[in-house]
C-alpha positions in Angstrom: 88.7 90.3 116.0 91.6 91.5 113.8 90.6 95.2 114.1 91.0 95.2 117.8 93.5 97.9 118.9 93.3 99.9 115.7 94.2 103.6 116.2 91.5 106.2 116.0 91.8 108.2 112.8 90.7 111.6 111.9 90.1 113.1 108.5 92.8 115.5 107.3 92.3 117.8 104.3 94.0 115.9 101.5 92.6 118.0 98.6 96.1 118.8 97.4 97.1 115.1 97.1 96.9 113.0 93.9 95.5 109.6 94.9 95.1 106.4 93.0 93.0 103.4 94.0 94.1 100.2 92.3 91.6 97.4 92.7 91.4 93.8 91.6 88.3 92.4 90.0 87.9 89.0 91.5 85.2 88.5 94.1 82.9 91.3 92.9 80.8 91.7 96.1 83.8 92.0 98.4 85.5 94.3 95.9 82.5 96.5 95.7 82.6 96.9 99.5 86.3 97.6 99.5 86.0 100.2 96.8 83.0 101.9 98.5 85.0 102.1 101.7 88.1 103.6 100.0 85.9 106.1 98.2 84.2 107.2 101.5 87.6 107.6 103.2 88.8 109.7 100.3 85.7 111.8 100.4 86.1 112.3 104.1 89.6 113.6 103.4 88.5 115.9 100.6 90.1 114.0 97.7 88.6 112.3 94.6 90.8 109.4 93.7 91.6 108.0 90.2 90.3 104.3 90.2 92.1 101.7 88.2 91.0 98.1 87.9 93.2 95.1 87.3 92.3 91.5 86.7 93.4 90.1 90.1 95.5 90.7 93.2 98.7 89.4 91.5 98.5 92.4 89.2 98.2 95.0 91.9 101.9 95.7 92.3 102.6 96.5 88.6 99.7 98.9 88.5 100.7 100.5 91.8 104.2 100.9 90.4 102.9 102.6 87.3 101.0 105.0 89.6 104.0 105.7 91.7 106.1 106.5 88.6 103.3 108.8 87.3 103.6 110.9 90.4 100.7 109.9 92.6 101.1 111.0 96.3 99.3 108.0 97.7 98.1 104.7 96.3 95.5 102.4 97.8 95.7 98.8 96.7 92.5 96.7 97.1 92.1 93.0 96.5 91.0 89.7 98.0 92.6 86.3 97.8 90.7 83.4 99.4 92.5 80.2 100.3 91.8 77.2 98.2 93.1 73.7 98.1 96.5 74.4 96.4 99.6 76.5 97.2 98.3 79.1 94.7 97.0 81.2 97.6 100.4 81.5 99.3 102.1 82.5 96.0 99.6 85.2 95.1 99.5 86.6 98.7 103.3 86.7 98.9 103.9 88.1 95.5 101.2 90.8 95.9 102.3 91.8 99.4 106.0 91.8 98.6 105.4 93.7 95.3 103.3 96.4 97.0 105.9 96.9 99.8 108.6 97.2 97.1 106.6 99.9 95.3 106.2 101.9 98.5 109.8 101.6 99.5 111.4 102.1 96.1 109.3 105.2 95.3 108.7 106.5 98.8 105.0 106.6 98.1 102.5 105.4 100.7 100.6 102.3 99.5 97.5 101.6 101.6 97.3 97.8 102.1 93.7 96.7 101.4 94.6 93.2 100.3 92.4 90.7 102.1 94.0 87.3 102.6 91.2 85.1 103.9 90.5 81.5 104.6 87.0 81.7 103.3 84.3 83.9 101.8 82.8 84.7 105.2 86.1 86.2 106.4 86.3 88.4 103.3 82.7 89.6 103.6 83.2 90.4 107.3 86.1 92.7 106.3 84.7 94.3 103.2 82.7 97.1 104.8 79.4 95.8 103.6 76.2 96.0 105.7 76.8 93.6 108.5 80.6 93.5 108.2 82.6 94.0 111.3 85.4 95.8 109.5 85.9 98.2 106.6 89.4 97.4 105.2 88.9 99.6 102.1 88.3 102.6 104.3 91.2 101.8 106.6 93.6 101.3 103.7 92.7 104.6 102.1 92.8 106.5 105.4 96.2 105.0 106.2 97.7 105.9 102.8 96.4 109.5 103.1 97.7 109.9 106.7 101.1 108.5 105.6 101.2 110.8 102.5 101.0 113.8 104.9 103.8 112.5 107.0 106.0 111.9 103.9 105.1 115.4 102.5 106.1 117.0 105.9 109.4 115.1 106.1 110.3 116.1 102.5 109.5 119.7 103.4 111.6 119.6 106.5 108.6 120.3 108.7 107.4 118.4 111.7 105.2 115.5 110.7 101.5 115.8 111.7 100.5 113.8 114.8 97.4 111.6 115.0 
């Protein structure tokens, strides 16, 4: 299972953070699960995110960049790409991943990576945080973005970064 070895997380008060969740629209059932997981993580951390929808995973980086430029403290990117019979899968996955990484590094804004890159629908459903899923990647992506936002904020303030 891909979630094996994941660190334990604890909710940290993030009520002072401005958070955006940018979510693709393809694969509605999977996306509903990812969005629900991200919303639960944000609620556990005391923050209500702004949710923006884009057509597909390819469009995630440009929306994330707009959020970074608008001053968000953390961005959660959610999408799903399922392998088909053409190289399209590879191009979309690579472009979305590279673009989201570029946004994070260029703007020093944490981008929670909730982009599922799966071989089939079953793998996506198993990671979507739905009833019966083994993993909740929407929750994990949001929690990671929030935890990293606290580290970035502490570094900028010259304070020791929070542990755990």
